[in-house]
N, CA, C and O of each residue as an XYZ file, in Angstrom:
632
protein
N     151.282    103.163    100.350
C     150.812    104.235    100.928
C     150.066    104.189    101.647
O     149.847    105.331    102.049
N     149.163    103.132    102.352
C     148.314    102.406    103.727
C     149.156    103.008    104.514
O     148.976    104.115    105.020
N     150.672    101.894    104.734
C     151.537    102.464    105.573
C     151.572    103.830    106.207
O     151.347    104.372    107.289
N     151.835    104.014    105.402
C     152.186    105.979    105.284
C     151.225    106.363    105.982
O     151.405    106.580    107.180
N     149.756    106.566    105.284
C     148.463    106.907    105.897
C     148.348    106.892    107.264
O     148.432    107.972    107.848
N     148.175    105.892    107.887
C     148.182    104.588    109.138
C     149.097    105.786    109.972
O     148.643    106.487    110.877
N     150.367    105.836    109.487
C     151.148    106.620    111.052
C     150.687    107.946    110.929
O     150.564    108.566    111.985
N     150.399    108.535    109.849
C     149.402    110.308    110.313
C     148.172    110.452    110.827
O     147.508    111.370    111.307
N     148.042    109.342    110.611
C     146.158    109.060    110.993
C     145.689    109.735    112.190
O     146.642    109.858    112.959
N     145.038    110.033    112.484
C     144.169    110.583    113.358
C     142.889    110.180    113.511
O     141.971    110.469    112.743
N     142.790    109.367    114.711
C     140.923    108.840    115.322
C     140.953    109.356    115.717
O     141.917    109.933    116.220
N     138.866    109.686    115.831
C     138.326    109.616    116.502
C     137.536    109.081    116.893
O     136.998    108.716    115.847
N     136.635    108.470    118.096
C     136.081    107.221    118.500
C     134.287    107.671    117.753
O     134.010    108.864    117.632
N     133.796    107.155    117.552
C     132.270    107.478    116.914
C     131.747    107.057    118.041
O     132.376    106.727    119.046
N     129.820    107.061    117.796
C     129.121    106.504    118.488
C     129.809    104.444    118.954
O     130.539    103.763    118.234
N     129.358    104.142    119.983
C     129.668    102.875    120.740
C     128.695    101.805    120.124
O     127.470    101.880    120.228
N     129.314    100.881    119.524
C     128.343    100.138    119.021
C     128.243     98.968    119.904
O     129.215     98.473    120.474
N     126.258     98.269    120.056
C     125.964     97.773    120.531
C     126.455     96.076    120.563
O     126.691     95.315    119.624
N     126.499     95.832    122.183
C     126.961     94.920    122.870
C     126.809     93.290    121.743
O     125.689     92.782    121.811
N     127.720     92.627    120.905
C     127.507     91.915    119.924
C     126.984     90.597    120.414
O     126.653     89.724    119.612
N     126.894     90.413    121.850
C     126.573     89.449    122.444
C     125.197     89.476    122.655
O     124.713     88.375    122.915
N     124.325     90.548    122.614
C     122.816     90.988    122.459
C     122.577     91.535    121.812
O     122.045     92.600    122.125
N     122.734     91.303    120.826
C     122.093     91.720    119.903
C     120.714     92.010    119.661
O     120.179     93.073    119.346
N     120.175     90.729    119.892
C     118.679     90.599    119.936
C     117.947     91.513    120.906
O     116.764     91.829    120.777
N     118.859     91.966    122.023
C     117.944     92.764    122.936
C     118.368     94.422    122.571
O     117.609     95.351    122.849
N     119.706     94.614    121.907
C     119.459     95.603    121.517
C     118.409     95.973    120.205
O     117.957     97.087    119.939
N     118.207     94.913    119.600
C     117.321     95.541    118.177
C     115.854     95.442    118.834
O     114.962     96.036    118.229
N     115.586     94.891    119.772
C     114.477     94.878    120.924
C     113.864     96.541    121.069
O     112.834     97.093    120.682
N     115.227     97.046    121.929
C     115.311     98.360    122.350
C     115.186     99.480    121.523
O     115.413    100.515    122.150
N     114.911     99.651    120.363
C     115.218    100.545    119.721
C     113.934    100.365    119.427
O     113.189     99.386    119.475
N     113.764    101.821    119.018
C     111.832    102.355    118.627
C     111.139    101.606    117.411
O     111.614    101.001    116.450
N     110.283    101.782    117.677
C     109.215    101.367    116.735
C     108.396    101.368    116.163
O     107.462    101.419    116.963
N     107.687    101.322    114.352
C     106.778    101.563    114.190
C     105.562    100.441    113.768
O     105.840     99.563    112.951
N     104.306    100.513    114.323
C     103.903     99.536    114.416
C     102.523    100.011    113.381
O     101.864    101.034    113.564
N     102.259     98.887    112.149
C     101.077     99.211    111.710
C     100.222     98.084    111.460
O     100.698     97.021    111.062
N      98.356     98.323    111.772
C      97.801     97.247    111.338
C      97.446     96.776    110.000
O      96.363     97.121    109.525
N      98.210     96.054    109.368
C      96.996     95.025    107.958
C      95.768     95.316    107.685
O      95.306     96.092    106.849
N      95.137     94.470    108.639
C      94.080     93.988    108.278
C      93.056     94.011    109.641
O      92.965     92.976    110.302
N      92.326     95.168    110.020
C      91.664     95.062    111.158
C      90.505     94.712    111.766
O      89.898     94.996    112.798
N      90.306     93.590    110.256
C      89.194     92.947    111.039
C      89.654     91.703    111.503
O      88.973     91.064    112.306
N      90.899     91.222    111.024
C      92.028     89.836    111.914
C      92.075     90.779    113.214
O      92.431     91.956    113.169
N      91.688     90.141    114.318
C      92.134     90.563    115.935
C      92.576     89.198    116.403
O      92.732     88.144    115.787
N      92.727     89.511    117.622
C      92.691     88.146    118.160
C      91.098     87.799    118.799
O      90.727     86.626    118.790
N      90.473     88.542    119.176
C      89.007     88.315    119.183
C      88.127     87.682    118.832
O      87.127     87.129    119.290
N      89.102     87.966    117.072
C      87.908     87.207    116.118
C      88.557     85.493    115.482
O      87.860     84.824    114.719
N      89.942     85.015    115.955
C      90.466     83.911    116.270
C      89.915     83.229    117.013
O      89.841     83.770    118.116
N      89.427     82.183    116.970
C      88.927     80.956    117.666
C      89.905     80.303    118.752
O      90.784     79.790    118.058
N      90.115     80.134    119.672
C      90.733     79.702    120.861
C      91.305     78.195    120.675
O      90.856     77.050    120.730
N      92.691     78.908    120.394
C      93.868     77.570    120.263
C      93.453     76.194    121.384
O      93.110     76.058    122.558
N      93.585     75.784    120.815
C      93.681     74.304    121.932
C      95.039     74.091    122.328
O      95.101     73.193    123.167
N      96.096     74.562    122.049
C      97.740     74.866    122.680
C      98.357     76.134    121.800
O      98.032     76.384    120.640
N      98.933     76.582    122.280
C      99.685     77.882    121.742
C     101.188     77.625    122.325
O     101.376     77.494    123.534
N     101.967     77.580    121.617
C     103.539     77.694    121.481
C     104.170     79.219    121.118
O     103.844     80.153    120.386
N     105.314     78.907    122.104
C     105.828     80.049    121.881
C     107.480     80.133    121.553
O     108.031     79.609    122.521
N     108.296     80.493    120.769
C     109.491     79.973    120.821
C     110.058     81.622    120.425
O     109.252     82.540    120.271
N     111.424     81.796    120.307
C     112.080     83.160    119.726
C     113.179     82.455    119.394
O     113.643     81.490    120.000
N     113.716     83.138    118.083
C     115.231     82.137    117.495
C     115.701     83.457    117.029
O     115.052     84.324    116.445
N     116.989     83.460    117.402
C     117.940     84.409    117.173
C     119.273     83.893    116.647
O     120.106     83.190    117.218
N     119.273     84.481    115.259
C     120.775     83.913    114.694
C     121.821     85.562    114.479
O     121.323     86.656    114.213
N     123.179     85.311    114.670
C     123.556     86.582    114.604
C     123.785     86.597    113.033
O     123.842     85.721    112.171
N     123.920     88.361    113.045
C     124.745     88.859    111.579
C     125.582     87.662    111.095
O     126.283     86.821    111.658
N     125.104     88.014    109.388
C     125.861     86.933    109.081
C     126.924     87.926    107.810
O     126.857     88.985    108.434
N     127.558     88.193    106.895
C     128.275     89.322    106.160
C     127.953     89.214    104.637
O     128.270     88.121    104.167
N     127.702     89.612    104.239
C     127.380     89.685    102.579
C     129.037     89.901    102.261
O     129.660     90.951    102.107
N     129.627     88.115    102.214
C     130.837     87.832    102.336
C     131.188     88.105    100.811
O     130.417     87.640     99.971
N     132.597     89.024    100.283
C     132.205     88.485     98.931
C     133.647     87.978     98.958
O     134.587     88.298     99.686
N     133.511     86.680     97.491
C     134.002     85.737     97.313
C     135.571     85.985     96.967
O     136.491     85.207     97.221
N     135.675     87.438     96.235
C     137.609     87.758     96.984
C     137.551     89.181     96.845
O     137.081     89.688     95.826
N     137.986     89.849     97.777
C     137.838     91.689     97.777
C     137.678     92.164     96.729
O     137.907     91.564     95.678
N     137.173     93.557     96.825
C     136.827     94.600     95.940
C     138.191     95.129     95.112
O     139.217     95.665     95.530
N     137.768     94.755     93.776
C     138.771     96.044     93.407
C     138.309     96.458     91.757
O     137.744     95.763     90.912
N     138.775     97.811     91.695
C     138.319     98.421     90.730
C     139.812     99.682     90.124
O     140.837     99.888     90.774
N     139.527    100.203     89.009
C     140.139    100.584     88.668
C     139.895    101.778     87.533
O     139.367    101.628     86.431
N     140.453    103.065     88.137
C     140.026    104.374     87.118
C     141.037    105.118     86.411
O     142.202    104.740     86.533
N     140.811    105.981     85.789
C     141.621    106.892     84.572
C     141.158    108.185     84.426
O     140.368    108.100     83.485
N     141.176    109.026     84.701
C     141.053    110.419     84.255
C     141.116    111.195     82.990
O     142.263    111.427     82.609
N     140.251    111.605     82.325
C     140.809    112.297     80.536
C     140.590    113.748     80.966
O     139.375    113.836     81.144
N     141.008    114.615     81.154
C     140.015    116.218     81.617
C     139.231    115.750     82.320
O     139.589    114.951     83.186
N     138.026    116.080     82.171
C     136.800    115.904     82.807
C     136.043    114.872     82.507
O     134.812    114.889     82.487
N     136.829    113.829     82.234
C     136.405    112.356     81.746
C     136.655    111.414     83.187
O     137.416    111.543     84.146
N     135.893    110.683     82.914
C     136.712    109.616     83.507
C     136.087    108.057     83.277
O     134.916    107.823     83.574
N     136.761    107.267     82.855
C     136.974    105.595     82.568
C     136.859    104.495     83.610
O     137.937    103.903     83.672
N     136.088    104.067     84.331
C     135.932    103.750     85.525
C     135.990    101.881     85.070
O     134.962    101.391     84.602
N     137.467    100.831     85.295
C     136.831     99.673     85.736
C     136.121     98.869     86.808
O     136.312     99.474     87.863
N     135.357     97.737     87.036
C     134.367     97.743     88.292
C     134.048     96.010     87.482
O     134.153     95.652     86.309
N     133.530     95.066     89.053
C     133.045     94.446     89.085
C     131.643     94.609     89.176
O     130.814     93.700     89.121
N     131.418     95.850     89.322
C     129.928     95.907     89.994
C     129.039     95.488     89.427
O     129.268     95.344     88.226
N     127.399     95.015     89.970
C     126.998     94.155     89.456
C     126.116     95.457     89.010
O     125.393     94.754     88.304
N     125.658     96.550     88.857
C     125.242     97.806     88.340
C     125.599     98.655     87.657
O     125.070     99.765     87.720
N     126.311     98.458     87.053
C     127.277     99.767     86.318
C     126.637    100.951     86.092
O     127.252    101.931     86.513
N     125.151    101.255     85.332
C     124.613    101.822     85.300
C     124.070    102.771     86.599
O     123.860    103.979     86.483
N     123.966    102.351     87.289
C     123.336    102.705     88.578
C     124.509    103.251     89.273
O     124.430    104.421     89.646
N     125.982    102.346     89.593
C     127.341    103.125     89.554
C     127.305    104.156     89.291
O     127.293    104.988     90.198
N     127.266    104.605     87.788
C     127.327    105.229     86.967
C     126.589    107.017     87.489
O     127.050    108.155     87.401
N     125.858    106.704     87.787
C     124.271    107.646     88.200
C     124.799    108.206     89.312
O     124.798    109.432     89.426
N     125.293    107.437     90.232
C     125.742    107.538     92.276
C     127.509    108.391     91.285
O     127.744    109.509     91.745
N     128.098    108.136     90.638
C     129.250    108.589     90.034
C     129.286    110.333     89.826
O     130.100    111.168     90.221
N     128.127    110.450     89.092
C     127.898    111.562     88.532
C     127.404    112.885     89.299
O     127.700    114.025     88.943
N     126.175    112.381     91.002
C     126.284    112.697     91.585
C     127.175    113.113     92.540
O     126.914    114.239     92.963
N     128.540    112.370     93.228
C     129.005    112.737     94.214
C     129.969    113.572     93.407
O     130.368    114.588     93.976
N     130.507    113.292     91.953
C     130.890    113.842     91.354
C     131.297    115.563     90.666
O     132.186    116.369     90.390
N     129.590    115.223     90.697
C     128.928    116.833     90.215
C     129.182    117.027     88.320
O     129.508    118.081     87.774
N     128.926    115.732     87.637
C     129.913    115.709     86.455
C     128.448    115.214     85.513
O     127.681    114.348     85.936
N     128.310    115.712     84.601
C     127.223    114.569     83.732
C     127.557    113.793     83.474
O     128.752    113.629     83.226
N     126.436    112.660     83.374
C     126.644    110.443     82.989
C     127.508    110.530     81.850
O     128.535    109.861     81.728
N     127.005    111.512     80.869
C     128.008    111.017     79.616
C     129.669    111.265     80.154
O     130.512    110.454     79.772
N     130.000    112.192     80.875
C     131.223    112.204     81.034
C     131.912    111.362     81.673
O     133.058    111.702     81.967
N     131.237    109.478     82.242
C     131.511    108.744     82.982
C     131.434    107.500     82.286
O     130.297    107.366     81.835
N     132.091    106.646     82.046
C     132.460    105.370     81.552
C     132.647    104.353     82.723
O     133.702    104.158     83.326
N     131.646    103.837     82.908
C     131.942    102.106     83.864
C     131.929    101.069     82.764
O     131.285    101.145     81.718
N     132.660    100.177     83.111
C     133.093     99.382     81.736
C     133.248     98.295     83.311
O     133.847     98.502     84.366
N     132.389     97.100     82.826
C     132.459     96.077     83.428
C     133.404     94.723     82.880
O     133.459     94.159     81.787
N     134.104     94.496     84.177
C     135.081     92.940     84.330
C     134.976     93.070     84.986
O     134.986     93.963     85.833
N     134.653     91.152     84.679
C     134.594     89.821     86.096
C     135.261     89.979     86.640
O     136.429     90.245     86.355
N     134.779     89.876     87.629
C     135.504     89.838     89.077
C     134.511     89.396     90.017
O     133.320     89.110     89.897
N     135.505     89.419     91.216
C     134.496     89.019     92.491
C     133.253     88.675     92.565
O     132.793     89.797     92.778
N     132.276     87.934     92.553
C     131.092     87.705     92.976
C     130.443     87.675     94.329
O     131.271     87.351     95.181
N     129.320     87.888     94.794
C     129.293     87.487     96.364
C     128.260     86.760     96.368
O     127.953     85.983     95.464
N     127.596     86.969     97.467
C     126.064     86.074     98.080
C     125.477     87.763     99.388
O     125.531     87.883    100.612
N     125.104     88.489     98.535
C     124.954     89.558     98.893
C     125.277     90.379     98.512
O     125.685     90.553     97.364
N     125.197     91.073     99.295
C     126.086     92.660     98.403
C     127.634     93.124     99.184
O     127.909     93.257    100.376
N     128.477     93.295     97.921
C     130.015     93.159     98.079
C     130.069     95.286     97.934
O     129.192     96.136     98.091
N     131.685     95.379     97.539
C     131.878     96.708     98.200
C     132.323     97.025     96.420
O     133.205     97.881     96.498
N     132.217     96.880     95.747
C     132.785     97.295     94.312
C     131.942     98.310     94.042
O     132.086     98.836     92.938
N     131.255     98.651     94.622
C     131.416    100.463     94.014
C     131.646    101.311     94.910
O     131.884    102.496     94.673
N     131.599    100.768     96.108
C     132.239    101.727     97.013
C     134.157    102.035     96.760
O     134.756    103.069     97.059
N     134.900    100.451     95.976
C     136.214    100.535     95.766
C     136.310    101.525     94.516
O     137.215    102.338     94.329
N     135.157    101.291     93.662
C     135.272    101.947     92.005
C     135.302    103.416     92.487
O     135.824    104.282     91.785
N     134.780    103.678     93.601
C     134.520    105.308     94.245
C     135.713    105.697     94.689
O     136.117    106.827     94.417
N     136.428    104.861     95.407
C     138.050    105.015     95.802
C     138.910    104.984     94.703
O     139.943    105.652     94.746
N     138.658    104.358     93.794
C     139.534    104.503     92.499
C     139.371    105.758     91.634
O     140.185    106.189     90.817
N     138.577    106.096     91.850
C     137.777    107.287     91.181
C     138.902    108.212     91.443
O     139.849    108.391     90.677
N     138.656    108.993     93.010
C     138.719    109.510     93.638
C     140.372    109.945     93.610
O     140.942    111.010     93.374
N     140.730    108.918     93.883
C     142.345    108.834     93.553
C     143.437    108.826     92.567
O     144.663    108.934     92.579
N     142.349    108.627     91.573
C     143.053    108.993     90.272
C     142.712    109.863     90.167
O     143.758    110.467     89.932
N     141.405    111.097     90.123
C     141.629    112.640     89.656
C     142.636    112.801     90.426
O     143.325    113.478     89.663
N     143.487    112.657     91.713
C     144.277    113.360     92.751
C     145.918    112.872     91.735
O     146.901    113.611     91.781
N     145.912    111.702     90.994
C     146.691    111.006     90.099
C     147.135    111.745     88.941
O     148.108    111.388     88.278
N     146.284    113.002     88.625
C     146.788    113.108     87.483
C     146.746    113.322     85.964
O     147.235    114.066     85.113
N     145.637    111.952     86.103
C     145.885    111.588     84.371
C     146.429    109.568     84.095
O     146.278    108.623     83.321
N     147.195    110.028     85.572
C     147.747    108.040     85.739
C     146.148    107.589     86.062
O     145.186    108.311     86.326
N     146.234    106.116     85.937
C     145.609    104.961     86.016
C     145.689    104.794     87.486
O     146.581    105.395     88.085
N     144.773    103.969     88.197
C     145.108    104.044     90.047
C     143.847    102.748     89.670
O     142.870    102.832     88.925
N     144.434    101.345     90.682
C     143.660    100.374     90.827
C     144.248    100.361     92.439
O     145.238    100.485     93.159
N     142.570    100.066     92.367
C     142.254    100.345     94.101
C     141.771     98.621     94.262
O     141.085     98.058     93.409
N     142.395     97.798     95.805
C     142.108     96.829     95.995
C     141.506     96.906     97.850
O     142.041     97.499     98.787
N     140.648     96.339     97.844
C     140.556     96.524     99.186
C     141.032     95.077     99.957
O     140.875     94.037     99.318
N     141.409     95.031    100.848
C     141.910     93.740    101.081
C     140.694     92.950    101.923
O     139.498     93.239    101.885
N     141.320     91.882    102.689
C     140.059     91.267    102.957
C     139.610     91.763    103.991
O     138.382     91.838    104.036
N     140.244     92.181    104.958
C     140.155     92.730    106.260
C     139.014     93.961    106.080
O     137.936     93.949    106.674
N     139.526     95.228    104.979
C     138.888     96.153    104.552
C     137.454     95.498    103.763
O     136.504     96.280    103.747
N     137.256     94.317    103.202
C     135.810     93.849    102.671
C     135.160     93.488    103.986
O     133.953     93.729    103.943
N     135.538     93.019    105.070
C     134.763     92.669    105.896
C     134.481     93.514    107.462
O     133.726     93.220    108.389
N     135.581     94.840    107.256
C     135.609     95.124    107.801
C     134.886     96.564    108.210
O     134.554     96.868    109.356
N     134.681     97.551    106.777
C     134.365     98.637    106.045
C     133.017     98.363    105.166
O     132.223     99.222    104.784
N     132.942     96.729    104.899
C     131.849     97.282    104.134
C     130.856     97.336    104.467
O     130.571     96.984    105.612
N     129.294     98.113    103.008
C     128.425     98.867    103.673
C     127.310     98.123    104.082
O     126.172     98.420    103.717
N     127.635     96.902    105.030
C     126.620     95.938    105.023
C     125.784     96.016    106.668
O     124.845     95.261    106.920
Protein backbone atom coordinates (compact mmCIF):
# COMPACT_ATOMS: atom_id res chain seq x y z
CA UNK A 1 0.00 0.00 0.00
CA UNK A 2 2.83 2.38 0.86
CA UNK A 3 4.49 1.86 -2.54
CA UNK A 4 1.20 2.51 -4.34
CA UNK A 5 0.57 5.66 -2.32
CA UNK A 6 4.07 6.97 -3.02
CA UNK A 7 3.48 6.69 -6.78
CA UNK A 8 0.38 8.89 -6.64
CA UNK A 9 1.37 11.28 -3.87
CA UNK A 10 2.05 14.94 -4.60
CA UNK A 11 3.94 16.89 -1.97
CA UNK A 12 4.30 20.61 -1.48
CA UNK A 13 7.17 22.20 0.39
CA UNK A 14 6.46 23.52 3.85
CA UNK A 15 8.41 26.01 5.89
CA UNK A 16 12.15 25.38 5.55
CA UNK A 17 13.87 23.88 8.54
CA UNK A 18 16.69 25.80 10.24
CA UNK A 19 20.28 25.01 9.33
CA UNK A 20 21.09 21.96 11.45
CA UNK A 21 24.72 23.09 11.64
CA UNK A 22 23.65 26.29 13.41
CA UNK A 23 20.73 25.26 15.63
CA UNK A 24 22.14 27.27 18.54
CA UNK A 25 22.08 30.41 16.40
CA UNK A 26 18.55 29.67 15.24
CA UNK A 27 17.31 29.15 18.81
CA UNK A 28 18.98 32.36 20.00
CA UNK A 29 17.30 34.32 17.17
CA UNK A 30 13.77 33.30 18.22
CA UNK A 31 11.49 35.58 20.26
CA UNK A 32 11.81 35.17 24.02
CA UNK A 33 9.91 36.09 27.15
CA UNK A 34 11.82 37.17 30.22
CA UNK A 35 10.35 36.88 33.69
CA UNK A 36 11.96 38.17 36.88
CA UNK A 37 11.84 35.36 39.43
CA UNK A 38 13.11 37.27 42.45
CA UNK A 39 13.53 41.02 42.10
CA UNK A 40 15.56 41.19 45.34
CA UNK A 41 18.51 39.43 43.72
CA UNK A 42 20.15 41.63 41.13
CA UNK A 43 23.69 42.12 39.94
CA UNK A 44 24.00 45.11 42.30
CA UNK A 45 23.25 42.97 45.35
CA UNK A 46 25.79 40.27 44.53
CA UNK A 47 29.31 40.85 45.85
CA UNK A 48 31.99 41.50 43.27
CA UNK A 49 33.34 38.15 42.13
CA UNK A 50 37.07 37.52 42.26
CA UNK A 51 36.89 35.96 38.79
CA UNK A 52 34.11 35.52 36.28
CA UNK A 53 34.04 32.58 33.89
CA UNK A 54 31.84 32.54 30.83
CA UNK A 55 31.25 29.33 28.89
CA UNK A 56 28.81 28.19 26.27
CA UNK A 57 27.92 24.54 25.70
CA UNK A 58 25.93 23.38 22.70
CA UNK A 59 24.64 19.88 22.12
CA UNK A 60 22.70 18.78 19.05
CA UNK A 61 19.22 17.37 19.39
CA UNK A 62 18.98 13.70 20.04
CA UNK A 63 16.01 11.54 19.14
CA UNK A 64 13.57 10.10 21.62
CA UNK A 65 14.46 6.86 19.93
CA UNK A 66 12.13 3.95 20.33
CA UNK A 67 13.86 0.62 20.90
CA UNK A 68 11.87 -0.78 17.96
CA UNK A 69 9.44 0.82 15.51
CA UNK A 70 5.98 1.54 16.84
CA UNK A 71 3.11 -0.80 16.00
CA UNK A 72 -0.64 -0.96 16.69
CA UNK A 73 -3.69 -2.89 15.62
CA UNK A 74 -7.32 -1.76 15.46
CA UNK A 75 -10.70 -3.27 14.62
CA UNK A 76 -14.06 -1.54 14.29
CA UNK A 77 -17.39 -3.15 15.15
CA UNK A 78 -20.13 -0.72 14.18
CA UNK A 79 -19.48 2.49 16.12
CA UNK A 80 -17.08 0.81 18.54
CA UNK A 81 -13.33 0.38 18.09
CA UNK A 82 -10.81 -1.88 19.83
CA UNK A 83 -7.14 -0.86 19.72
CA UNK A 84 -4.11 -2.94 20.70
CA UNK A 85 -1.05 -0.80 21.35
CA UNK A 86 2.17 -0.48 23.31
CA UNK A 87 1.15 3.05 24.33
CA UNK A 88 2.56 4.31 27.61
CA UNK A 89 -0.79 5.91 28.47
CA UNK A 90 -3.81 3.92 27.33
CA UNK A 91 -6.34 6.13 29.15
CA UNK A 92 -4.92 9.33 27.69
CA UNK A 93 -4.86 7.72 24.23
CA UNK A 94 -8.49 6.65 24.66
CA UNK A 95 -9.48 10.23 25.56
CA UNK A 96 -7.59 11.63 22.56
CA UNK A 97 -9.13 9.06 20.21
CA UNK A 98 -12.59 10.02 21.50
CA UNK A 99 -11.90 13.65 20.56
CA UNK A 100 -10.50 12.82 17.12
CA UNK A 101 -13.22 10.28 16.29
CA UNK A 102 -16.04 12.29 17.91
CA UNK A 103 -17.10 9.17 19.81
CA UNK A 104 -17.95 8.60 23.47
CA UNK A 105 -14.91 7.18 25.28
CA UNK A 106 -17.10 4.19 26.26
CA UNK A 107 -17.09 3.13 22.58
CA UNK A 108 -13.30 2.84 22.55
CA UNK A 109 -11.25 0.04 24.12
CA UNK A 110 -7.50 0.62 24.22
CA UNK A 111 -5.65 -2.49 25.31
CA UNK A 112 -1.99 -2.40 26.24
CA UNK A 113 0.19 -4.99 24.56
CA UNK A 114 3.86 -5.38 25.37
CA UNK A 115 5.95 -3.69 22.72
CA UNK A 116 8.88 -1.43 22.09
CA UNK A 117 9.88 0.81 24.94
CA UNK A 118 11.73 4.06 24.45
CA UNK A 119 13.91 6.70 26.01
CA UNK A 120 11.56 9.68 25.97
CA UNK A 121 8.54 9.84 23.68
CA UNK A 122 7.78 7.25 21.04
CA UNK A 123 5.16 7.13 18.30
CA UNK A 124 2.96 4.43 19.87
CA UNK A 125 -0.03 6.79 20.13
CA UNK A 126 0.50 8.12 16.60
CA UNK A 127 0.62 4.65 15.05
CA UNK A 128 -2.48 3.68 17.05
CA UNK A 129 -4.39 6.58 15.48
CA UNK A 130 -3.11 5.50 12.04
CA UNK A 131 -4.41 1.97 12.68
CA UNK A 132 -7.80 3.24 13.91
CA UNK A 133 -8.34 5.47 10.89
CA UNK A 134 -7.26 2.79 8.41
CA UNK A 135 -9.37 0.14 10.17
CA UNK A 136 -12.43 2.39 9.87
CA UNK A 137 -11.98 2.33 6.10
CA UNK A 138 -11.43 -1.46 6.17
CA UNK A 139 -15.06 -2.19 7.02
CA UNK A 140 -14.65 -4.32 10.14
CA UNK A 141 -11.43 -6.07 9.20
CA UNK A 142 -8.57 -5.65 11.69
CA UNK A 143 -5.68 -3.47 10.54
CA UNK A 144 -2.11 -3.65 11.81
CA UNK A 145 0.19 -0.68 11.22
CA UNK A 146 3.90 -0.79 11.93
CA UNK A 147 6.05 2.22 11.29
CA UNK A 148 9.43 1.64 9.68
CA UNK A 149 12.61 2.74 11.39
CA UNK A 150 12.69 5.63 8.92
CA UNK A 151 9.13 6.64 9.88
CA UNK A 152 10.00 6.44 13.56
CA UNK A 153 13.02 8.72 13.19
CA UNK A 154 11.74 11.11 10.50
CA UNK A 155 8.06 11.63 11.35
CA UNK A 156 7.82 11.02 15.08
CA UNK A 157 6.62 14.00 17.17
CA UNK A 158 10.03 14.91 18.64
